PDB file of N, CA, C, O and CB in Angstrom:
ATOM      1  N   MET A   1       0.838  -1.210   0.000  1.00  0.00           N
ATOM      2  CA  MET A   1       0.000   0.000   0.000  1.00  0.00           C
ATOM      3  C   MET A   1       0.865   1.249   0.000  1.00  0.00           C
ATOM      4  O   MET A   1       1.835   1.336   0.754  1.00  0.00           O
ATOM      5  CB  MET A   1      -0.944   0.012   1.221  1.00  0.00           C
ATOM      6  N   GLN A   2       0.524   2.206  -0.833  1.00  0.00           N
ATOM      7  CA  GLN A   2       1.256   3.470  -0.871  1.00  0.00           C
ATOM      8  C   GLN A   2       0.522   4.485  -0.021  1.00  0.00           C
ATOM      9  O   GLN A   2      -0.706   4.570  -0.054  1.00  0.00           O
ATOM     10  CB  GLN A   2       1.419   3.986  -2.326  1.00  0.00           C
ATOM     11  N   HIS A   3       1.281   5.254   0.740  1.00  0.00           N
ATOM     12  CA  HIS A   3       0.687   6.354   1.490  1.00  0.00           C
ATOM     13  C   HIS A   3       0.746   7.586   0.606  1.00  0.00           C
ATOM     14  O   HIS A   3       1.826   8.035   0.224  1.00  0.00           O
ATOM     15  CB  HIS A   3       1.423   6.594   2.859  1.00  0.00           C
ATOM     16  N   LEU A   4      -0.426   8.135   0.281  1.00  0.00           N
ATOM     17  CA  LEU A   4      -0.482   9.276  -0.616  1.00  0.00           C
ATOM     18  C   LEU A   4      -0.211  10.550   0.154  1.00  0.00           C
ATOM     19  O   LEU A   4      -0.862  10.815   1.165  1.00  0.00           O
ATOM     20  CB  LEU A   4      -1.838   9.353  -1.320  1.00  0.00           C
ATOM     21  N   PRO A   5       0.745  11.345  -0.311  1.00  0.00           N
ATOM     22  CA  PRO A   5       0.981  12.640   0.338  1.00  0.00           C
ATOM     23  C   PRO A   5      -0.199  13.564   0.095  1.00  0.00           C
ATOM     24  O   PRO A   5      -0.904  13.401  -0.900  1.00  0.00           O
ATOM     25  CB  PRO A   5       2.285  13.288  -0.181  1.00  0.00           C
ATOM     26  N   PRO A   6      -0.436  14.533   0.976  1.00  0.00           N
ATOM     27  CA  PRO A   6      -1.540  15.469   0.774  1.00  0.00           C
ATOM     28  C   PRO A   6      -1.343  16.258  -0.518  1.00  0.00           C
ATOM     29  O   PRO A   6      -0.214  16.573  -0.894  1.00  0.00           O
ATOM     30  CB  PRO A   6      -1.662  16.429   1.972  1.00  0.00           C
ATOM     31  N   GLY A   7      -2.441  16.574  -1.189  1.00  0.00           N
ATOM     32  CA  GLY A   7      -2.356  17.319  -2.430  1.00  0.00           C
ATOM     33  C   GLY A   7      -2.673  16.455  -3.632  1.00  0.00           C
ATOM     34  O   GLY A   7      -2.978  16.970  -4.708  1.00  0.00           O
ATOM     35  N   LEU A   8      -2.603  15.136  -3.458  1.00  0.00           N
ATOM     36  CA  LEU A   8      -2.979  14.248  -4.551  1.00  0.00           C
ATOM     37  C   LEU A   8      -4.499  14.114  -4.583  1.00  0.00           C
ATOM     38  O   LEU A   8      -5.163  14.443  -3.600  1.00  0.00           O
ATOM     39  CB  LEU A   8      -2.303  12.856  -4.398  1.00  0.00           C
ATOM     40  N   PRO A   9      -5.061  13.638  -5.693  1.00  0.00           N
ATOM     41  CA  PRO A   9      -6.515  13.454  -5.763  1.00  0.00           C
ATOM     42  C   PRO A   9      -7.015  12.535  -4.659  1.00  0.00           C
ATOM     43  O   PRO A   9      -6.251  11.752  -4.095  1.00  0.00           O
ATOM     44  CB  PRO A   9      -6.914  12.892  -7.126  1.00  0.00           C
ATOM     45  N   GLU A  10      -8.297  12.636  -4.360  1.00  0.00           N
ATOM     46  CA  GLU A  10      -8.863  11.826  -3.282  1.00  0.00           C
ATOM     47  C   GLU A  10      -8.816  10.352  -3.639  1.00  0.00           C
ATOM     48  O   GLU A  10      -8.575   9.974  -4.786  1.00  0.00           O
ATOM     49  CB  GLU A  10     -10.303  12.252  -2.985  1.00  0.00           C
ATOM     50  N   ASN A  11      -9.057   9.524  -2.617  1.00  0.00           N
ATOM     51  CA  ASN A  11      -8.920   8.083  -2.798  1.00  0.00           C
ATOM     52  C   ASN A  11      -9.815   7.550  -3.904  1.00  0.00           C
ATOM     53  O   ASN A  11      -9.404   6.672  -4.662  1.00  0.00           O
ATOM     54  CB  ASN A  11      -9.230   7.370  -1.510  1.00  0.00           C
ATOM     55  N   LYS A  12     -11.039   8.070  -4.006  1.00  0.00           N
ATOM     56  CA  LYS A  12     -11.957   7.569  -5.033  1.00  0.00           C
ATOM     57  C   LYS A  12     -11.385   7.838  -6.423  1.00  0.00           C
ATOM     58  O   LYS A  12     -11.346   6.945  -7.269  1.00  0.00           O
ATOM     59  CB  LYS A  12     -13.355   8.225  -4.889  1.00  0.00           C
ATOM     60  N   GLU A  13     -10.938   9.081  -6.654  1.00  0.00           N
ATOM     61  CA  GLU A  13     -10.341   9.414  -7.947  1.00  0.00           C
ATOM     62  C   GLU A  13      -9.090   8.579  -8.190  1.00  0.00           C
ATOM     63  O   GLU A  13      -8.867   8.066  -9.286  1.00  0.00           O
ATOM     64  CB  GLU A  13     -10.002  10.913  -8.018  1.00  0.00           C
ATOM     65  N   TRP A  14      -8.271   8.455  -7.128  1.00  0.00           N
ATOM     66  CA  TRP A  14      -7.008   7.731  -7.269  1.00  0.00           C
ATOM     67  C   TRP A  14      -7.251   6.276  -7.644  1.00  0.00           C
ATOM     68  O   TRP A  14      -6.559   5.724  -8.499  1.00  0.00           O
ATOM     69  CB  TRP A  14      -6.198   7.810  -5.973  1.00  0.00           C
ATOM     70  N   SER A  15      -8.243   5.653  -6.997  1.00  0.00           N
ATOM     71  CA  SER A  15      -8.516   4.248  -7.310  1.00  0.00           C
ATOM     72  C   SER A  15      -9.064   4.124  -8.730  1.00  0.00           C
ATOM     73  O   SER A  15      -8.783   3.144  -9.420  1.00  0.00           O
ATOM     74  CB  SER A  15      -9.515   3.643  -6.291  1.00  0.00           C
ATOM     75  N   ALA A  16      -9.846   5.114  -9.169  1.00  0.00           N
ATOM     76  CA  ALA A  16     -10.349   5.077 -10.546  1.00  0.00           C
ATOM     77  C   ALA A  16      -9.195   5.194 -11.532  1.00  0.00           C
ATOM     78  O   ALA A  16      -9.151   4.488 -12.539  1.00  0.00           O
ATOM     79  CB  ALA A  16     -11.373   6.206 -10.784  1.00  0.00           C
ATOM     80  N   ILE A  17      -8.257   6.099 -11.231  1.00  0.00           N
ATOM     81  CA  ILE A  17      -7.085   6.265 -12.104  1.00  0.00           C
ATOM     82  C   ILE A  17      -6.273   4.972 -12.140  1.00  0.00           C
ATOM     83  O   ILE A  17      -5.846   4.522 -13.203  1.00  0.00           O
ATOM     84  CB  ILE A  17      -6.197   7.445 -11.618  1.00  0.00           C
ATOM     85  N   THR A  18      -6.067   4.382 -10.956  1.00  0.00           N
ATOM     86  CA  THR A  18      -5.296   3.145 -10.888  1.00  0.00           C
ATOM     87  C   THR A  18      -5.996   2.031 -11.654  1.00  0.00           C
ATOM     88  O   THR A  18      -5.360   1.248 -12.359  1.00  0.00           O
ATOM     89  CB  THR A  18      -5.076   2.729  -9.430  1.00  0.00           C
ATOM     90  N   ARG A  19      -7.323   1.973 -11.503  1.00  0.00           N
ATOM     91  CA  ARG A  19      -8.072   0.926 -12.195  1.00  0.00           C
ATOM     92  C   ARG A  19      -7.965   1.109 -13.702  1.00  0.00           C
ATOM     93  O   ARG A  19      -7.787   0.138 -14.438  1.00  0.00           O
ATOM     94  CB  ARG A  19      -9.549   0.933 -11.759  1.00  0.00           C
ATOM     95  N   ALA A  20      -8.075   2.355 -14.164  1.00  0.00           N
ATOM     96  CA  ALA A  20      -7.969   2.620 -15.599  1.00  0.00           C
ATOM     97  C   ALA A  20      -6.581   2.243 -16.110  1.00  0.00           C
ATOM     98  O   ALA A  20      -6.443   1.650 -17.180  1.00  0.00           O
ATOM     99  CB  ALA A  20      -8.265   4.103 -15.899  1.00  0.00           C
ATOM    100  N   ALA A  21      -5.553   2.595 -15.332  1.00  0.00           N
ATOM    101  CA  ALA A  21      -4.185   2.287 -15.758  1.00  0.00           C
ATOM    102  C   ALA A  21      -3.971   0.778 -15.824  1.00  0.00           C
ATOM    103  O   ALA A  21      -3.354   0.281 -16.766  1.00  0.00           O
ATOM    104  CB  ALA A  21      -3.162   2.928 -14.800  1.00  0.00           C
ATOM    105  N   SER A  22      -4.475   0.047 -14.833  1.00  0.00           N
ATOM    106  CA  SER A  22      -4.292  -1.404 -14.847  1.00  0.00           C
ATOM    107  C   SER A  22      -5.072  -2.034 -15.996  1.00  0.00           C
ATOM    108  O   SER A  22      -4.630  -3.021 -16.583  1.00  0.00           O
ATOM    109  CB  SER A  22      -4.732  -2.016 -13.507  1.00  0.00           C
ATOM    110  N   THR A  23      -6.242  -1.458 -16.317  1.00  0.00           N
ATOM    111  CA  THR A  23      -7.013  -1.964 -17.457  1.00  0.00           C
ATOM    112  C   THR A  23      -6.235  -1.766 -18.751  1.00  0.00           C
ATOM    113  O   THR A  23      -6.153  -2.670 -19.583  1.00  0.00           O
ATOM    114  CB  THR A  23      -8.386  -1.260 -17.545  1.00  0.00           C
ATOM    115  N   VAL A  24      -5.661  -0.571 -18.912  1.00  0.00           N
ATOM    116  CA  VAL A  24      -4.870  -0.289 -20.111  1.00  0.00           C
ATOM    117  C   VAL A  24      -3.683  -1.238 -20.189  1.00  0.00           C
ATOM    118  O   VAL A  24      -3.360  -1.753 -21.259  1.00  0.00           O
ATOM    119  CB  VAL A  24      -4.386   1.177 -20.118  1.00  0.00           C
ATOM    120  N   LEU A  25      -3.030  -1.469 -19.045  1.00  0.00           N
ATOM    121  CA  LEU A  25      -1.874  -2.357 -19.034  1.00  0.00           C
ATOM    122  C   LEU A  25      -2.276  -3.775 -19.417  1.00  0.00           C
ATOM    123  O   LEU A  25      -1.580  -4.431 -20.192  1.00  0.00           O
ATOM    124  CB  LEU A  25      -1.208  -2.351 -17.657  1.00  0.00           C
ATOM    125  N   SER A  26      -3.398  -4.251 -18.877  1.00  0.00           N
ATOM    126  CA  SER A  26      -3.808  -5.617 -19.200  1.00  0.00           C
ATOM    127  C   SER A  26      -4.187  -5.728 -20.673  1.00  0.00           C
ATOM    128  O   SER A  26      -3.915  -6.743 -21.314  1.00  0.00           O
ATOM    129  CB  SER A  26      -4.987  -6.053 -18.312  1.00  0.00           C
ATOM    130  N   ILE A  27      -4.819  -4.676 -21.211  1.00  0.00           N
ATOM    131  CA  ILE A  27      -5.164  -4.681 -22.637  1.00  0.00           C
ATOM    132  C   ILE A  27      -3.883  -4.707 -23.474  1.00  0.00           C
ATOM    133  O   ILE A  27      -3.782  -5.453 -24.448  1.00  0.00           O
ATOM    134  CB  ILE A  27      -6.033  -3.439 -23.004  1.00  0.00           C
ATOM    135  N   GLU A  28      -2.907  -3.884 -23.082  1.00  0.00           N
ATOM    136  CA  GLU A  28      -1.640  -3.867 -23.819  1.00  0.00           C
ATOM    137  C   GLU A  28      -0.950  -5.215 -23.738  1.00  0.00           C
ATOM    138  O   GLU A  28      -0.387  -5.692 -24.723  1.00  0.00           O
ATOM    139  CB  GLU A  28      -0.715  -2.772 -23.280  1.00  0.00           C
ATOM    140  N   LEU A  29      -0.993  -5.838 -22.548  1.00  0.00           N
ATOM    141  CA  LEU A  29      -0.346  -7.135 -22.376  1.00  0.00           C
ATOM    142  C   LEU A  29      -1.010  -8.182 -23.261  1.00  0.00           C
ATOM    143  O   LEU A  29      -0.330  -8.971 -23.917  1.00  0.00           O
ATOM    144  CB  LEU A  29      -0.393  -7.573 -20.904  1.00  0.00           C
ATOM    145  N   ALA A  30      -2.344  -8.188 -23.278  1.00  0.00           N
ATOM    146  CA  ALA A  30      -3.058  -9.155 -24.115  1.00  0.00           C
ATOM    147  C   ALA A  30      -2.745  -8.913 -25.590  1.00  0.00           C
ATOM    148  O   ALA A  30      -2.527  -9.857 -26.350  1.00  0.00           O
ATOM    149  CB  ALA A  30      -4.582  -9.068 -23.868  1.00  0.00           C
ATOM    150  N   PHE A  31      -2.725  -7.632 -25.989  1.00  0.00           N
ATOM    151  CA  PHE A  31      -2.422  -7.282 -27.374  1.00  0.00           C
ATOM    152  C   PHE A  31      -1.016  -7.743 -27.743  1.00  0.00           C
ATOM    153  O   PHE A  31      -0.801  -8.312 -28.813  1.00  0.00           O
ATOM    154  CB  PHE A  31      -2.562  -5.765 -27.592  1.00  0.00           C
ATOM    155  N   THR A  32      -0.049  -7.488 -26.835  1.00  0.00           N
ATOM    156  CA  THR A  32       1.334  -7.886 -27.091  1.00  0.00           C
ATOM    157  C   THR A  32       1.440  -9.401 -27.217  1.00  0.00           C
ATOM    158  O   THR A  32       2.159  -9.910 -28.076  1.00  0.00           O
ATOM    159  CB  THR A  32       2.259  -7.379 -25.973  1.00  0.00           C
ATOM    160  N   LEU A  33       0.717 -10.121 -26.351  1.00  0.00           N
ATOM    161  CA  LEU A  33       0.763 -11.577 -26.426  1.00  0.00           C
ATOM    162  C   LEU A  33       0.187 -12.066 -27.749  1.00  0.00           C
ATOM    163  O   LEU A  33       0.736 -12.980 -28.366  1.00  0.00           O
ATOM    164  CB  LEU A  33      -0.001 -12.200 -25.251  1.00  0.00           C
ATOM    165  N   GLN A  34      -0.915 -11.464 -28.188  1.00  0.00           N
ATOM    166  CA  GLN A  34      -1.519 -11.859 -29.461  1.00  0.00           C
ATOM    167  C   GLN A  34      -0.565 -11.593 -30.618  1.00  0.00           C
ATOM    168  O   GLN A  34      -0.382 -12.445 -31.489  1.00  0.00           O
ATOM    169  CB  GLN A  34      -2.843 -11.112 -29.685  1.00  0.00           C
ATOM    170  N   VAL A  35       0.046 -10.403 -30.625  1.00  0.00           N
ATOM    171  CA  VAL A  35       0.981 -10.051 -31.696  1.00  0.00           C
ATOM    172  C   VAL A  35       2.176 -10.996 -31.667  1.00  0.00           C
ATOM    173  O   VAL A  35       2.648 -11.438 -32.715  1.00  0.00           O
ATOM    174  CB  VAL A  35       1.451  -8.579 -31.558  1.00  0.00           C
ATOM    175  N   GLY A  36       2.663 -11.304 -30.472  1.00  0.00           N
ATOM    176  CA  GLY A  36       3.790 -12.221 -30.349  1.00  0.00           C
ATOM    177  C   GLY A  36       3.453 -13.595 -30.899  1.00  0.00           C
ATOM    178  O   GLY A  36       4.257 -14.221 -31.589  1.00  0.00           O
ATOM    179  N   ARG A  37       2.236 -14.056 -30.577  1.00  0.00           N
ATOM    180  CA  ARG A  37       1.829 -15.362 -31.068  1.00  0.00           C
ATOM    181  C   ARG A  37       1.736 -15.350 -32.589  1.00  0.00           C
ATOM    182  O   ARG A  37       2.165 -16.291 -33.256  1.00  0.00           O
ATOM    183  CB  ARG A  37       0.486 -15.777 -30.452  1.00  0.00           C
ATOM    184  N   LEU A  38       1.168 -14.263 -33.132  1.00  0.00           N
ATOM    185  CA  LEU A  38       1.066 -14.146 -34.587  1.00  0.00           C
ATOM    186  C   LEU A  38       2.446 -14.148 -35.224  1.00  0.00           C
ATOM    187  O   LEU A  38       2.684 -14.838 -36.216  1.00  0.00           O
ATOM    188  CB  LEU A  38       0.306 -12.869 -34.975  1.00  0.00           C
ATOM    189  N   LEU A  39       3.368 -13.358 -34.636  1.00  0.00           N
ATOM    190  CA  LEU A  39       4.716 -13.281 -35.191  1.00  0.00           C
ATOM    191  C   LEU A  39       5.401 -14.633 -35.122  1.00  0.00           C
ATOM    192  O   LEU A  39       6.077 -15.039 -36.066  1.00  0.00           O
ATOM    193  CB  LEU A  39       5.546 -12.230 -34.451  1.00  0.00           C
ATOM    194  N   ILE A  40       5.229 -15.335 -34.004  1.00  0.00           N
ATOM    195  CA  ILE A  40       5.879 -16.635 -33.850  1.00  0.00           C
ATOM    196  C   ILE A  40       5.360 -17.605 -34.906  1.00  0.00           C
ATOM    197  O   ILE A  40       6.146 -18.311 -35.538  1.00  0.00           O
ATOM    198  CB  ILE A  40       5.643 -17.202 -32.431  1.00  0.00           C
ATOM    199  N   THR A  41       4.043 -17.643 -35.101  1.00  0.00           N
ATOM    200  CA  THR A  41       3.493 -18.564 -36.100  1.00  0.00           C
ATOM    201  C   THR A  41       3.927 -18.153 -37.500  1.00  0.00           C
ATOM    202  O   THR A  41       4.263 -19.000 -38.327  1.00  0.00           O
ATOM    203  CB  THR A  41       1.955 -18.608 -36.012  1.00  0.00           C
ATOM    204  N   PHE A  42       3.918 -16.843 -37.762  1.00  0.00           N
ATOM    205  CA  PHE A  42       4.312 -16.361 -39.084  1.00  0.00           C
ATOM    206  C   PHE A  42       5.760 -16.725 -39.377  1.00  0.00           C
ATOM    207  O   PHE A  42       6.075 -17.229 -40.455  1.00  0.00           O
ATOM    208  CB  PHE A  42       4.115 -14.843 -39.187  1.00  0.00           C
ATOM    209  N   PHE A  43       6.656 -16.461 -38.393  1.00  0.00           N
ATOM    210  CA  PHE A  43       8.072 -16.717 -38.630  1.00  0.00           C
ATOM    211  C   PHE A  43       8.353 -18.207 -38.710  1.00  0.00           C
ATOM    212  O   PHE A  43       9.205 -18.630 -39.492  1.00  0.00           O
ATOM    213  CB  PHE A  43       8.918 -16.084 -37.536  1.00  0.00           C
ATOM    214  N   SER A  44       7.659 -19.011 -37.919  1.00  0.00           N
ATOM    215  CA  SER A  44       7.922 -20.448 -37.978  1.00  0.00           C
ATOM    216  C   SER A  44       7.493 -21.008 -39.329  1.00  0.00           C
ATOM    217  O   SER A  44       8.182 -21.858 -39.893  1.00  0.00           O
ATOM    218  CB  SER A  44       7.190 -21.184 -36.837  1.00  0.00           C
ATOM    219  N   THR A  45       6.354 -20.537 -39.857  1.00  0.00           N
ATOM    220  CA  THR A  45       5.917 -21.048 -41.158  1.00  0.00           C
ATOM    221  C   THR A  45       6.802 -20.507 -42.274  1.00  0.00           C
ATOM    222  O   THR A  45       7.195 -21.248 -43.174  1.00  0.00           O
ATOM    223  CB  THR A  45       4.447 -20.677 -41.420  1.00  0.00           C
ATOM    224  N   SER A  46       7.117 -19.200 -42.215  1.00  0.00           N
ATOM    225  CA  SER A  46       7.905 -18.609 -43.297  1.00  0.00           C
ATOM    226  C   SER A  46       9.343 -19.110 -43.253  1.00  0.00           C
ATOM    227  O   SER A  46       9.973 -19.265 -44.300  1.00  0.00           O
ATOM    228  CB  SER A  46       7.877 -17.075 -43.210  1.00  0.00           C
ATOM    229  N   SER A  47       9.873 -19.367 -42.054  1.00  0.00           N
ATOM    230  CA  SER A  47      11.254 -19.852 -41.986  1.00  0.00           C
ATOM    231  C   SER A  47      11.327 -21.276 -42.516  1.00  0.00           C
ATOM    232  O   SER A  47      12.324 -21.662 -43.126  1.00  0.00           O
ATOM    233  CB  SER A  47      11.794 -19.786 -40.535  1.00  0.00           C
ATOM    234  N   ARG A  48      10.272 -22.061 -42.288  1.00  0.00           N
ATOM    235  CA  ARG A  48      10.256 -23.401 -42.836  1.00  0.00           C
ATOM    236  C   ARG A  48      10.238 -23.353 -44.359  1.00  0.00           C
ATOM    237  O   ARG A  48      10.866 -24.174 -45.027  1.00  0.00           O
ATOM    238  CB  ARG A  48       9.053 -24.180 -42.310  1.00  0.00           C
ATOM    239  N   LYS A  49       9.505 -22.374 -44.899  1.00  0.00           N
ATOM    240  CA  LYS A  49       9.411 -22.270 -46.358  1.00  0.00           C
ATOM    241  C   LYS A  49      10.729 -21.781 -46.958  1.00  0.00           C
ATOM    242  O   LYS A  49      11.223 -22.335 -47.939  1.00  0.00           O
ATOM    243  CB  LYS A  49       8.265 -21.322 -46.755  1.00  0.00           C
ATOM    244  N   SER A  50      11.295 -20.719 -46.342  1.00  0.00           N
ATOM    245  CA  SER A  50      12.438 -20.060 -46.975  1.00  0.00           C
ATOM    246  C   SER A  50      13.767 -20.442 -46.319  1.00  0.00           C
ATOM    247  O   SER A  50      14.715 -19.657 -46.333  1.00  0.00           O
ATOM    248  CB  SER A  50      12.259 -18.552 -46.924  1.00  0.00           C
ATOM    249  N   LEU A  51      13.834 -21.640 -45.748  1.00  0.00           N
ATOM    250  CA  LEU A  51      15.083 -22.032 -45.097  1.00  0.00           C
ATOM    251  C   LEU A  51      16.173 -22.232 -46.147  1.00  0.00           C
ATOM    252  O   LEU A  51      17.296 -21.760 -45.973  1.00  0.00           O
ATOM    253  CB  LEU A  51      14.887 -23.325 -44.263  1.00  0.00           C
ATOM    254  N   GLU A  52      15.846 -22.932 -47.238  1.00  0.00           N
ATOM    255  CA  GLU A  52      16.842 -23.156 -48.289  1.00  0.00           C
ATOM    256  C   GLU A  52      17.221 -21.835 -48.943  1.00  0.00           C
ATOM    257  O   GLU A  52      18.389 -21.602 -49.253  1.00  0.00           O
ATOM    258  CB  GLU A  52      16.309 -24.144 -49.350  1.00  0.00           C
ATOM    259  N   THR A  53      16.230 -20.970 -49.151  1.00  0.00           N
ATOM    260  CA  THR A  53      16.498 -19.678 -49.776  1.00  0.00           C
ATOM    261  C   THR A  53      17.450 -18.864 -48.920  1.00  0.00           C
ATOM    262  O   THR A  53      18.370 -18.226 -49.432  1.00  0.00           O
ATOM    263  CB  THR A  53      15.194 -18.903 -50.005  1.00  0.00           C
ATOM    264  N   ARG A  54      17.224 -18.890 -47.607  1.00  0.00           N
ATOM    265  CA  ARG A  54      18.042 -18.059 -46.741  1.00  0.00           C
ATOM    266  C   ARG A  54      19.473 -18.597 -46.657  1.00  0.00           C
ATOM    267  O   ARG A  54      20.417 -17.815 -46.549  1.00  0.00           O
ATOM    268  CB  ARG A  54      17.421 -17.977 -45.345  1.00  0.00           C
ATOM    269  N   THR A  55      19.645 -19.913 -46.705  1.00  0.00           N
ATOM    270  CA  THR A  55      20.998 -20.462 -46.606  1.00  0.00           C
ATOM    271  C   THR A  55      21.786 -20.168 -47.878  1.00  0.00           C
ATOM    272  O   THR A  55      23.013 -20.081 -47.834  1.00  0.00           O
ATOM    273  CB  THR A  55      20.949 -21.981 -46.347  1.00  0.00           C
ATOM    274  N   ARG A  56      21.096 -20.013 -49.016  1.00  0.00           N
ATOM    275  CA  ARG A  56      21.789 -19.721 -50.261  1.00  0.00           C
ATOM    276  C   ARG A  56      22.239 -18.262 -50.333  1.00  0.00           C
ATOM    277  O   ARG A  56      23.254 -17.955 -50.958  1.00  0.00           O
ATOM    278  CB  ARG A  56      20.895 -20.046 -51.441  1.00  0.00           C
ATOM    279  N   ILE A  57      21.480 -17.359 -49.692  1.00  0.00           N
ATOM    280  CA  ILE A  57      21.823 -15.938 -49.771  1.00  0.00           C
ATOM    281  C   ILE A  57      23.007 -15.646 -48.842  1.00  0.00           C
ATOM    282  O   ILE A  57      22.938 -15.965 -47.655  1.00  0.00           O
ATOM    283  CB  ILE A  57      20.594 -15.049 -49.395  1.00  0.00           C
ATOM    284  N   PRO A  58      24.092 -15.047 -49.350  1.00  0.00           N
ATOM    285  CA  PRO A  58      25.214 -14.683 -48.476  1.00  0.00           C
ATOM    286  C   PRO A  58      24.814 -13.524 -47.568  1.00  0.00           C
ATOM    287  O   PRO A  58      24.038 -12.660 -47.977  1.00  0.00           O
ATOM    288  CB  PRO A  58      26.465 -14.307 -49.313  1.00  0.00           C
ATOM    289  N   PRO A  59      25.335 -13.494 -46.342  1.00  0.00           N
ATOM    290  CA  PRO A  59      24.988 -12.405 -45.422  1.00  0.00           C
ATOM    291  C   PRO A  59      25.477 -11.062 -45.943  1.00  0.00           C
ATOM    292  O   PRO A  59      26.639 -10.935 -46.331  1.00  0.00           O
ATOM    293  CB  PRO A  59      25.577 -12.668 -44.037  1.00  0.00           C
ATOM    294  N   SER A  60      24.620 -10.076 -45.955  1.00  0.00           N
ATOM    295  CA  SER A  60      25.000  -8.748 -46.450  1.00  0.00           C
ATOM    296  C   SER A  60      25.828  -8.025 -45.403  1.00  0.00           C
ATOM    297  O   SER A  60      25.463  -7.980 -44.228  1.00  0.00           O
ATOM    298  CB  SER A  60      23.749  -7.913 -46.817  1.00  0.00           C
ATOM    299  N   THR A  61      26.939  -7.463 -45.838  1.00  0.00           N
ATOM    300  CA  THR A  61      27.814  -6.763 -44.887  1.00  0.00           C
ATOM    301  C   THR A  61      27.785  -5.276 -45.179  1.00  0.00           C
ATOM    302  O   THR A  61      28.453  -4.500 -44.495  1.00  0.00           O
ATOM    303  CB  THR A  61      29.269  -7.301 -44.959  1.00  0.00           C
TER     304      THR A  61
END
């Protein structure tokens, strides 16, 4: 528990702000997980397809 110094918004406002922030964070986390899953599936399928292609291409310096 944080002790709020005087001058900050009241507890009701503060809890609403905290709740909104945690909601945004959870939405961002879910979004990031979805994007990560999409990227993982995309890269696993595309890497399987272009594995021979990638080994033939010399690394660009």
